C-alpha positions as CSV (number, residue, x, y, z in Angstrom):
1,M,7.0,-8.1,67.7
2,A,5.7,-4.6,67.2
3,E,7.1,-2.5,64.3
4,V,7.7,1.2,64.7
5,L,8.1,3.4,61.6
6,I,10.0,6.7,62.4
7,V,9.1,9.6,60.1
8,P,12.3,11.7,59.5
9,T,11.9,15.4,59.9
10,G,15.4,16.2,59.0
11,T,15.9,17.8,62.5
12,A,15.4,14.9,64.8
13,N,17.9,12.7,66.7
14,L,16.4,9.4,65.3
15,A,19.1,7.3,67.0
16,S,17.9,7.8,70.5
17,V,14.2,7.3,69.6
18,A,15.1,4.1,67.7
19,A,17.2,2.8,70.6
20,A,14.5,3.4,73.1
21,F,12.0,1.3,71.1
22,R,14.5,-1.5,70.4
23,R,15.1,-1.8,74.1
24,L,11.4,-2.6,74.4
25,G,11.7,-5.3,71.8
26,A,10.3,-3.4,68.8
27,S,11.7,-3.5,65.3
28,V,12.3,0.0,64.0
29,R,12.8,1.4,60.5
30,T,12.7,4.9,58.9
31,A,10.0,6.0,56.5
32,E,11.1,6.7,52.9
33,R,7.7,7.1,51.3
34,G,4.3,8.5,52.3
35,R,2.5,5.2,51.7
36,E,4.6,3.5,54.4
37,I,3.1,5.9,56.9
38,L,-0.4,4.7,56.0
39,Q,0.6,1.0,56.1
40,A,2.6,0.9,59.3
41,S,1.2,-0.4,62.6
42,H,2.9,2.2,64.8
43,V,4.3,5.6,63.6
44,V,6.5,8.0,65.5
45,L,7.0,11.7,64.4
46,P,10.0,13.0,66.4
47,G,11.6,16.4,66.1
48,V,14.5,18.4,67.5
49,G,14.9,21.9,66.0
50,A,12.7,24.4,64.2
51,F,9.0,24.1,63.4
52,G,9.4,25.5,59.9
53,A,12.3,23.3,58.9
54,A,10.6,20.2,60.1
55,M,7.4,21.0,58.3
56,A,9.3,21.8,55.1
57,R,10.8,18.3,55.2
58,L,7.4,16.6,55.8
59,M,6.0,18.5,52.8
60,G,9.0,17.9,50.6
61,Q,9.0,14.2,51.2
62,G,5.3,13.8,50.7
63,F,4.8,12.8,54.4
64,A,2.5,15.5,55.6
65,E,-0.7,14.4,54.0
66,A,-0.1,10.8,54.9
67,L,0.4,11.8,58.5
68,R,-2.8,13.9,58.5
69,R,-4.8,11.0,57.1
70,R,-3.4,8.5,59.6
71,I,-4.1,10.7,62.6
72,V,-7.6,11.5,61.4
73,E,-8.2,7.7,61.1
74,G,-7.0,7.4,64.7
75,R,-4.2,4.9,64.1
76,P,-1.4,4.5,66.6
77,T,0.8,7.6,66.2
78,L,3.3,9.3,68.6
79,A,4.5,12.8,68.1
80,V,7.5,14.0,70.2
81,C,8.8,17.6,70.9
82,V,8.7,19.5,67.7
83,G,6.6,16.6,66.2
84,H,4.0,17.4,68.9
85,Q,4.1,21.1,68.0
86,L,3.5,20.2,64.3
87,L,0.1,18.8,65.2
88,F,-1.1,22.4,65.7
89,A,-2.0,24.9,63.0
90,A,1.0,27.2,63.4
91,S,3.9,28.3,65.6
92,E,5.3,31.6,66.6
93,E,8.7,30.1,65.9
94,S,8.0,30.1,62.1
95,P,5.5,32.8,61.2
96,G,3.5,32.0,58.0
97,V,4.3,28.3,58.1
98,A,1.2,26.0,58.4
99,G,1.5,23.0,60.7
100,L,-0.4,19.7,60.2
101,G,-3.5,21.4,61.6
102,I,-4.8,18.5,63.5
103,L,-5.5,20.9,66.4
104,P,-6.3,24.6,66.1
105,G,-4.2,27.3,67.6
106,T,-0.6,28.6,67.5
107,V,2.3,27.2,69.6
108,G,3.8,30.1,71.5
109,R,7.1,31.0,73.1
110,F,7.7,30.8,76.8
111,P,7.4,34.2,78.5
112,A,10.6,36.2,79.0
113,S,10.3,35.8,82.7
114,V,11.6,32.2,82.7
115,R,14.7,30.5,81.3
116,T,14.3,29.7,77.7
117,P,14.9,27.1,76.4
118,Q,13.6,24.9,79.2
119,F,16.2,22.1,79.6
120,G,15.8,19.3,82.1
121,W,13.2,17.5,84.2
122,N,9.7,18.8,84.9
123,R,6.7,17.3,86.5
124,V,3.9,15.9,84.3
125,E,0.4,15.9,85.7
126,P,-2.3,14.2,83.6
127,D,-6.0,15.0,83.6
128,P,-8.3,12.1,84.6
129,G,-9.1,11.4,81.0
130,C,-5.5,10.4,80.1
131,R,-5.0,6.6,79.5
132,L,-1.4,6.5,78.4
133,V,0.3,9.4,80.3
134,E,0.8,8.8,84.0
135,E,2.0,11.2,86.7
136,G,5.8,11.5,86.9
137,W,8.9,13.4,85.8
138,A,9.9,13.8,82.1
139,Y,12.9,15.4,80.3
140,F,12.1,18.5,78.3
141,A,14.1,20.6,75.8
142,N,11.9,23.3,74.4
143,S,11.5,27.0,73.8
144,Y,7.9,26.9,72.6
145,R,4.8,25.3,74.0
146,A,1.1,24.9,73.4
147,V,-1.5,25.8,76.1
148,E,-4.8,24.3,74.9
149,A,-6.0,21.3,73.0
150,P,-9.8,21.3,72.7
151,G,-11.3,17.9,72.7
152,W,-8.2,16.1,73.8
153,A,-7.1,14.6,77.1
154,C,-4.3,16.7,78.4
155,A,-1.3,16.4,80.8
156,W,0.3,19.5,82.1
157,S,3.6,21.0,83.3
158,E,4.6,24.4,84.7
159,H,7.2,26.8,83.3
160,G,6.2,30.4,83.2
161,G,2.6,29.2,83.5
162,R,0.8,26.0,82.8
163,F,1.4,24.4,79.4
164,L,0.7,21.1,77.6
165,A,3.2,18.4,78.5
166,A,1.2,15.9,76.5
167,I,-2.1,15.3,74.7
168,E,-3.9,12.1,73.8
169,K,-7.0,11.2,71.9
170,G,-7.7,7.5,71.3
171,R,-4.5,6.0,69.8
172,I,-2.9,9.4,69.1
173,L,-0.3,10.7,71.6
174,G,1.6,14.0,71.5
175,C,4.5,14.6,74.0
176,Q,6.2,18.0,74.4
177,F,8.8,16.1,76.5
178,H,11.2,13.4,75.3
179,P,10.0,10.0,76.5
180,E,13.0,8.3,75.0
181,L,15.2,10.4,77.4
182,S,12.9,10.1,80.4
183,S,14.3,7.1,82.1
184,G,12.0,4.3,83.3
185,W,9.0,6.6,83.4
186,G,9.4,7.4,79.7
187,A,10.1,3.7,78.8
188,G,6.8,2.8,80.5
189,L,5.0,5.4,78.3
190,L,6.6,4.0,75.2
191,A,5.6,0.5,76.2
192,R,2.0,1.5,76.6
193,F,2.1,3.1,73.2
194,L,3.5,-0.1,71.7
195,A,0.7,-2.0,73.3
196,L,-2.0,0.0,71.5
197,E,-3.8,-2.4,69.1
198,A,-3.0,-1.7,65.5
199,D,-5.5,-2.0,62.7
């Protein structure tokens, strides 16, 4: 049975993420120390809320550096919603707050011409290089989004212009949408993540 370690950001709804993985037969627990992040087979960084508050929790708990190291090593890691945004260097939501810096660039707000936040279902269209993300419909709840991820395989959605619905590189997956709330399509994505070979 696969084991999933959820990294608490202090802003995430951990219950829905944990329930989605348990339905797939995984055992789930919540991280308490940074070293657990380095030892776990599969790690999930969820997030609902503000970029700055989530990053402050990661720093305060000693989780940030362990996450950076794990991701650089290419070990199975899934980042969801604000967790996905934390992979970038910064966000307009929290000026002056540094993200994990796995990717360059600043996460920006949707343009004023569209409804913000974006709540509901949106089409996800992966580039040919994606191995985990398939074409389909996913549930989103976000006011901010990234628009480029150099060197990563990307999946896209449209809301006031094209933005990154998901990014993947080896065994690292970032999703702006919520796979745990995306019905059977999302469950399939989580199952493919669980099937990634751990070290």
